[in-house]
C-alpha positions as CSV (number, residue, x, y, z in Angstrom):
1,M,-2.7,-3.0,11.0
2,S,-5.6,-1.8,13.1
3,Q,-3.6,-2.3,16.3
4,L,-0.9,0.1,15.4
5,P,-1.0,3.7,16.6
6,W,-1.7,6.6,14.2
7,Q,1.3,8.4,12.8
8,H,-0.3,11.8,13.5
9,P,-3.2,11.1,16.0
10,E,-4.1,14.8,16.2
11,R,-4.6,15.0,12.5
12,V,-6.6,11.8,12.3
13,A,-8.8,13.2,15.1
14,A,-9.3,16.4,13.2
15,L,-10.2,14.5,10.0
16,M,-12.7,12.2,11.9
17,S,-14.3,15.2,13.6
18,A,-14.7,17.0,10.2
19,L,-16.2,13.9,8.6
20,R,-18.9,13.7,11.2
21,E,-19.7,17.4,11.0
22,R,-20.1,17.8,7.2
23,I,-19.5,16.4,3.8
24,L,-15.8,16.9,3.0
25,I,-14.6,18.1,-0.4
26,L,-12.0,16.4,-2.5
27,D,-10.2,18.1,-5.3
28,G,-10.8,17.7,-9.0
29,G,-8.9,16.5,-12.1
30,M,-5.1,17.1,-12.2
31,G,-4.7,16.1,-15.8
32,T,-7.5,18.4,-16.9
33,M,-5.7,21.3,-15.3
34,L,-2.3,20.3,-16.8
35,Q,-3.8,20.2,-20.3
36,G,-4.5,23.9,-19.9
37,H,-0.8,24.6,-19.6
38,S,-0.1,23.1,-23.1
39,L,3.3,21.7,-21.9
40,D,5.7,20.5,-24.6
41,E,8.5,18.0,-24.4
42,A,11.0,20.5,-23.1
43,S,8.6,21.5,-20.3
44,F,8.3,17.9,-19.1
45,R,12.0,17.4,-19.2
46,G,12.9,20.5,-17.4
47,D,16.6,21.2,-16.7
48,R,17.3,17.8,-15.1
49,F,16.2,15.7,-18.1
50,A,16.9,18.3,-20.9
51,E,18.1,17.1,-24.3
52,G,21.9,17.1,-24.2
53,H,22.1,17.5,-20.5
54,D,24.9,15.6,-18.8
55,S,22.3,13.6,-16.8
56,L,21.3,11.8,-20.0
57,H,24.6,10.1,-19.9
58,H,24.1,8.9,-16.4
59,H,21.3,7.0,-14.6
60,D,18.5,9.6,-14.7
61,H,17.3,9.0,-18.2
62,P,18.7,7.5,-21.4
63,G,17.3,10.3,-23.5
64,S,15.8,8.0,-26.2
65,C,12.2,8.2,-25.0
66,D,9.8,11.1,-25.1
67,L,8.7,12.3,-21.7
68,K,5.8,14.4,-22.7
69,G,2.6,13.1,-21.1
70,N,4.4,11.8,-18.0
71,N,2.4,14.0,-15.7
72,D,3.9,12.6,-12.5
73,L,7.4,13.7,-13.6
74,L,6.2,17.3,-13.3
75,V,6.5,17.1,-9.5
76,L,10.3,17.3,-10.2
77,T,10.5,19.4,-13.4
78,K,7.6,21.8,-13.0
79,P,6.8,21.7,-9.2
80,E,5.4,25.3,-9.3
81,I,2.7,24.2,-11.7
82,I,1.7,21.2,-9.6
83,R,1.6,23.2,-6.4
84,G,-0.5,25.8,-8.3
85,V,-3.1,23.2,-9.2
86,H,-3.3,22.1,-5.6
87,E,-3.7,25.7,-4.4
88,A,-6.4,26.3,-7.0
89,Y,-8.5,23.4,-5.6
90,L,-7.8,24.5,-2.0
91,D,-9.0,28.0,-2.9
92,A,-12.1,26.5,-4.4
93,G,-12.9,24.8,-1.1
94,A,-11.2,21.4,-1.2
95,D,-10.6,19.9,2.3
96,L,-8.4,17.2,0.9
97,V,-6.1,17.2,-2.2
98,E,-4.6,14.2,-4.0
99,T,-1.0,13.9,-4.8
100,N,0.1,14.0,-8.4
101,T,1.4,10.4,-8.2
102,F,-1.2,8.4,-10.1
103,N,1.4,6.7,-12.2
104,A,4.4,7.0,-9.8
105,T,5.1,3.2,-9.6
106,R,8.0,1.4,-11.2
107,I,5.7,-0.5,-13.5
108,S,4.1,2.6,-14.9
109,Q,7.3,4.7,-15.0
110,A,9.0,1.9,-16.9
111,D,7.1,3.2,-20.0
112,Y,9.4,6.3,-19.8
113,H,12.6,4.4,-18.6
114,L,12.2,6.3,-15.3
115,E,11.3,3.4,-12.9
116,H,14.3,4.3,-10.7
117,L,12.5,7.6,-9.8
118,A,9.4,6.0,-8.2
119,Y,10.2,6.7,-4.6
120,E,11.4,10.2,-5.4
121,L,8.3,11.0,-7.4
122,N,6.0,9.9,-4.5
123,K,8.0,11.8,-1.8
124,A,8.2,15.0,-3.9
125,G,4.5,14.7,-4.9
126,A,3.4,14.4,-1.3
127,A,5.7,17.2,-0.2
128,L,4.2,19.6,-2.8
129,A,0.6,18.8,-1.6
130,R,1.7,19.1,2.0
131,A,3.2,22.6,1.4
132,A,0.0,23.7,-0.3
133,C,-2.3,22.4,2.5
134,D,-0.1,23.9,5.2
135,A,-0.4,27.3,3.5
136,F,-4.2,27.1,3.3
137,Q,-5.3,25.4,6.5
138,T,-6.7,27.2,9.5
139,P,-7.8,25.9,12.9
140,E,-11.4,26.0,11.7
141,K,-10.6,24.4,8.4
142,P,-7.8,21.9,8.4
143,R,-6.6,20.6,5.0
144,F,-5.4,17.1,4.3
145,V,-3.0,15.4,1.9
146,I,-4.2,12.2,0.2
147,G,-1.3,10.1,-1.1
148,V,-2.5,8.5,-4.3
149,L,-1.6,5.0,-5.3
150,G,-2.9,4.4,-8.9
151,P,-3.8,1.0,-10.4
152,T,-0.6,0.7,-12.5
153,S,-0.7,-0.1,-16.2
154,R,-1.1,-3.8,-15.7
155,T,-3.7,-6.2,-14.4
156,A,-3.1,-9.2,-12.3
157,S,-6.5,-10.8,-12.9
158,L,-6.7,-10.6,-16.7
159,S,-4.6,-11.7,-19.6
160,P,-3.4,-8.9,-22.0
161,D,-3.4,-11.6,-24.7
162,V,-6.8,-12.7,-26.0
163,N,-5.2,-15.8,-27.5
164,D,-3.7,-16.9,-24.1
165,P,-6.2,-16.3,-21.3
166,G,-3.9,-17.8,-18.7
167,F,-1.1,-15.4,-19.4
168,R,-0.2,-12.6,-16.9
169,N,2.3,-9.8,-17.5
170,V,2.6,-9.0,-13.8
171,T,2.6,-11.0,-10.5
172,F,1.1,-10.2,-7.2
173,E,4.6,-10.1,-5.7
174,E,5.7,-7.5,-8.3
175,L,2.7,-5.3,-7.5
176,V,3.4,-5.5,-3.8
177,T,7.0,-4.5,-4.3
178,N,5.9,-1.5,-6.5
179,Y,3.3,-0.4,-4.0
180,T,5.6,-0.8,-1.0
181,E,8.1,1.6,-2.6
182,S,5.5,4.2,-3.6
183,A,3.6,4.1,-0.3
184,S,6.9,4.7,1.5
185,G,7.6,7.8,-0.6
186,L,4.1,9.2,0.1
187,I,4.5,8.7,3.8
188,D,7.9,10.3,3.9
189,G,6.7,13.2,1.9
190,G,4.0,14.0,4.4
191,A,0.7,12.3,3.3
192,D,-2.1,12.3,5.9
193,V,-4.1,9.5,4.2
194,L,-3.2,6.9,1.6
195,M,-5.8,6.2,-1.2
196,V,-5.8,3.2,-3.5
197,E,-7.8,4.6,-6.3
198,T,-9.3,4.0,-9.8
199,I,-9.3,0.3,-9.0
200,F,-10.3,-1.7,-12.1
201,D,-8.8,-5.0,-10.8
202,T,-9.5,-5.9,-7.2
203,L,-6.4,-8.2,-7.2
204,N,-4.2,-5.2,-7.9
205,A,-5.9,-3.4,-5.0
206,K,-5.4,-6.3,-2.7
207,A,-1.7,-6.1,-3.6
208,A,-1.7,-2.4,-2.7
209,L,-3.5,-3.0,0.6
210,F,-1.1,-5.8,1.5
211,A,1.9,-3.6,0.7
212,I,0.4,-0.7,2.8
213,S,-0.2,-3.0,5.7
214,E,3.4,-4.3,5.5
215,V,4.8,-0.7,5.4
216,F,2.7,0.2,8.5
217,Q,4.0,-2.9,10.3
218,Q,7.6,-2.1,9.5
219,R,7.2,1.5,10.6
220,G,5.2,0.9,13.7
221,F,2.4,3.3,12.8
222,R,-0.5,3.7,10.4
223,L,-2.3,6.2,8.3
224,P,-6.0,6.1,7.4
225,V,-6.6,4.3,4.1
226,M,-9.2,5.3,1.4
227,I,-10.2,2.8,-1.3
228,S,-11.9,3.9,-4.6
229,G,-12.9,1.6,-7.4
230,T,-14.0,2.4,-10.9
231,I,-17.1,1.0,-12.7
232,T,-15.7,0.7,-16.2
233,D,-19.0,1.0,-18.1
234,R,-22.8,1.0,-17.7
235,S,-22.8,-2.7,-17.0
236,G,-22.1,-1.7,-13.4
237,R,-19.0,-3.8,-12.9
238,T,-15.3,-3.3,-12.5
239,L,-13.0,-4.5,-15.2
240,S,-12.4,-7.6,-13.2
241,G,-16.1,-8.3,-13.1
242,Q,-17.3,-7.2,-9.6
243,T,-20.4,-5.2,-8.8
244,A,-19.9,-2.3,-6.4
245,E,-21.2,-4.3,-3.5
246,A,-19.0,-7.3,-4.2
247,F,-16.0,-4.9,-4.5
248,Y,-16.7,-3.5,-1.1
249,Y,-16.9,-6.9,0.5
250,S,-13.6,-7.8,-1.1
251,V,-11.7,-5.0,0.5
252,Q,-13.5,-4.4,3.8
253,H,-10.9,-6.5,5.6
254,A,-8.5,-3.5,5.3
255,R,-10.8,-1.5,7.6
256,P,-10.7,1.5,5.3
257,L,-11.6,5.1,6.3
258,S,-13.7,5.2,3.2
259,V,-14.7,3.2,0.2
260,G,-16.0,4.8,-3.0
261,L,-16.1,5.1,-6.8
262,N,-14.4,7.4,-9.2
263,C,-13.7,8.0,-12.9
264,A,-15.2,6.2,-16.0
265,L,-18.7,7.6,-15.5
266,G,-20.4,10.9,-14.8
267,A,-22.3,11.5,-11.6
268,A,-25.7,10.5,-13.0
269,D,-24.5,7.1,-14.2
270,L,-22.5,6.5,-11.1
271,R,-25.3,7.3,-8.7
272,P,-26.9,3.8,-8.4
273,H,-23.5,2.3,-7.6
274,V,-22.7,4.9,-5.0
275,Q,-26.1,4.2,-3.5
276,T,-25.4,0.5,-3.3
277,L,-22.1,1.3,-1.4
278,A,-23.9,3.7,0.9
279,Q,-26.4,0.9,1.8
280,S,-23.7,-1.8,2.2
281,A,-20.6,-0.2,3.7
282,G,-19.7,0.2,7.3
283,C,-17.3,3.0,6.6
284,F,-17.4,6.5,5.1
285,I,-18.4,6.8,1.4
286,S,-16.6,8.8,-1.2
287,T,-17.1,9.6,-4.9
288,H,-15.3,11.7,-7.5
289,P,-17.0,11.2,-10.8
290,N,-16.0,12.5,-14.2
291,A,-17.6,15.6,-15.7
292,G,-20.0,13.4,-17.7
293,L,-18.9,11.0,-20.4
294,P,-16.3,12.1,-23.0
295,N,-17.5,13.4,-26.3
296,A,-16.2,12.4,-29.7
297,F,-13.1,14.5,-29.1
298,G,-12.3,12.9,-25.7
299,E,-13.4,16.1,-23.9
300,Y,-15.9,16.5,-21.0
301,D,-18.8,18.8,-21.5
302,E,-20.7,18.7,-18.2
303,T,-20.6,22.2,-16.6
304,P,-20.0,22.9,-13.0
305,E,-23.7,23.7,-12.5
306,Q,-24.9,20.5,-14.2
307,M,-22.5,18.3,-12.2
308,A,-23.2,20.1,-8.9
309,S,-27.0,19.7,-9.4
310,V,-26.7,15.9,-9.7
311,I,-24.3,15.6,-6.8
312,G,-26.5,17.8,-4.7
313,G,-29.0,15.0,-5.0
314,F,-26.5,12.5,-3.7
315,A,-26.0,14.7,-0.6
316,R,-29.7,15.4,-0.2
317,D,-30.4,11.6,-0.1
318,G,-27.7,10.9,2.5
319,L,-25.2,9.0,0.3
320,L,-22.0,11.0,0.8
321,N,-19.2,11.7,3.2
322,L,-16.5,12.8,0.7
323,V,-17.0,14.2,-2.8
324,G,-14.9,15.7,-5.6
325,G,-14.3,15.3,-9.2
326,C,-12.2,13.3,-11.6
327,C,-11.6,13.6,-15.4
328,G,-12.8,16.9,-16.9
329,T,-13.4,18.7,-13.6
330,T,-11.8,22.0,-12.6
331,P,-11.8,24.3,-9.6
332,A,-15.0,25.7,-10.9
333,H,-16.6,22.3,-10.6
334,I,-15.3,21.8,-7.1
335,R,-16.5,25.2,-6.0
336,A,-20.0,24.5,-7.3
337,I,-20.1,21.0,-5.8
338,A,-18.9,22.3,-2.4
339,Q,-21.7,24.9,-2.5
340,A,-24.3,22.3,-3.6
341,V,-23.6,19.8,-0.7
342,S,-22.9,22.4,2.0
343,Q,-26.6,22.5,3.2
344,Y,-26.8,18.7,3.7
345,A,-25.6,16.5,6.6
346,P,-23.0,13.8,5.9
347,R,-24.1,10.2,5.6
348,S,-24.3,8.5,9.0
349,L,-22.3,5.4,9.5
350,P,-24.4,2.3,10.3
351,G,-24.5,2.0,14.0
352,D,-21.9,4.8,14.1
353,A,-19.3,2.1,13.1
354,Q,-15.7,3.0,13.4
355,Q,-14.0,1.0,10.7
356,A,-11.0,3.2,10.6
357,A,-10.4,3.4,14.4
């Protein structure tokens, strides 16, 4: 993979230059923003999947399953809302925005009987983010699209049946097939970078990284790859049992642009694990924490000022290259974070290593 040329060498050069100049800003939560629209079943269905629509009698959707909550589908049924979210984060100062494709794999879309849309969802999601970035970027401040590959709703390392620890409901090969299709859609839609994110099972991530490598080989070019795991609780380990350091060493063979952590914890609880990565990794470091831990109602209470204050400490101590927000964060959080880290230099790579190059 590392021997292939970049698809867009000029954009990679711009990204690498920006990373060495300053801490880059990722966007914030997509789901948080979508909740504010209070979308109903009809909104998720749009015209294409509307009750009684002719398409229900064809291949698009059988009509027997609710689609509310399938946020990825909104890239097709409410594209103006998704682009509006991207633009709100770009306006708040984001240098990179993530595609609304977290669950756009066949495995995850099967819950809605929409697995046949996986490629289309990824291509459309990347195209929406591309259009938003192109509208906001300037020569002084380029904007970049991160094509998101989520963890899927299954785990290759653990059994979903406590009475049968050897059972698996997905194979490595199935995951590779899923990720190959989704990555292809993201590339065709205009992604600048691919990110395997919210990794709770490193074996799933390895399937994604293998699929990405195969897609690059088939196409004869590559994109930078970001990797972001999730520490599932205060034990400091991923769901499949690895510490942050062990996780990094498990995926460093992919020569990622960055490695980092997101979701599950707020910034304060995530800090020691980000610090471990910053001390271990020979690539750039990213983090996009939640706005604290959820309260009894599943809501996130950490204000933009509170979150920015903690993350400012990350930057002051030289731990960061890219930073944004996950669950519970909004453009206000991203604006505050951008301001808090702007006065600090980005983390220097050990020996100025060039893992991605």
